[in-house]
C-alpha positions, 0 to 999 in steps of 0.5 A: 838021050839022057840030056834031052829035054821035052816040052809039051804044050797043054792046050792053051798056055800050059807047058809040061817040061820033062827032063830025065825023071823030073817033071815041071808043070807051068800054068797047066791046071785051070778050068775055064768053066769057072771064068765069067763069060766074057768076050776075052773068053772067046779067045781061050781054050779050056784044057780038054777034059781027058787031059785035065783028068790025067794031070789032076790024077797023075796019069800017063805023062803026068804021073809023079809031077815034081813041081807046079809053077804059076805065072799068075792067077787068071782063070786061063792059067790057074784053078785052085780046086783042081790044083788042090786035087792035083796034090792028092794024085801026084808026088808034088814036092814044090809049088811056085805061087806069086804072092796074092791075097786072093782066098783061093790062092791062100787055100792052095798055099795052106793046103800045100804046107799042110801036105809038106810041099815046099811053097815058094811064095814069089814076092819080089820088087820089079827089077830083081831076080830070085832063084831056087834049085829043084831036082838039080834044075835052076829056076829063076824068076822076076816080077813083070807087069801083065800086058794090058796096062792099068786094067791089070796093074794089080796082077802079080805076074812072074816070068821064069827062066828054067836052066837045065845044064846049058839049056835055058827055057824062058816063059814070058806068060802074059808079061808086058811086051811094050817096053825093054824091061824083059830084055834088061832082066835077061841081059847076059842070058842065052835063051835056048827056047822062049815061049811068047804069046801072040801079042809079041808077034802082032805088035812091033814093040813085041817083035823088037823085044823078042829080037833083043832077047834073041832066043835060039828058038821061039815058040808062039803059044797061048792061042786057041785050039782049032775047035775053040777058034771062034774068030779065026785067031789061029789064022791071024797068028799064023799070018803074023808069024809068016809075015815077020819071020825073017826079022825074028829068030827061028819061030814055031807055033803051037797048033795042037794039044800035047804038041812036043818040042825037044831041045 
């Protein structure tokens, strides 16, 4: 059907949105090999090499990506070198980058401008929306604190609400789940499907926030794939989902790479 939207999970926290001939990739270019070895890394999943190759080189379902969007620039969401390589392998027209003075981010922004790619540098105060129209798709975004408190207070993080016709896709990224800020920003919006990380399900404040936003469907993403699940985090997430499902909108969980959702 021409009005059907397909959303494909890219391993960890990346998402590919396909509508007719338009393709948007969110947080879908990163390489964990560049991250410092840390405890947190044990909970992260690298993009499998074959999938990353297809993304960067515009192969198969990633052919002719139209737009790249990033919620923030942690190593499990963004990689500058691979993003620049992706410019060469695709017909990318637009890129959304939270304003950041990191040299790697600036390098991506400058290369994009050099190639004639539209660069949307997101630089909003808290509490304000901005929107752009890309290939007849409305992309709205607002700044939100990264979860984790003071440790991540300097992270430029944005949430996205992508509207295609009457359908609205909400991407929470790693935004703070502990207060009602997102619900306030989304007041009056009717979210068709929302993507939230496991913290929203594990903690009462996060579950309350999901219920306040009240999407028609909820997807838990940002969990390790089976071959990277060193601490059985997948089982914990599944149990959390099952335990609290009755008090939430209809819920699903991403359990494998390239998992598809249609709306």
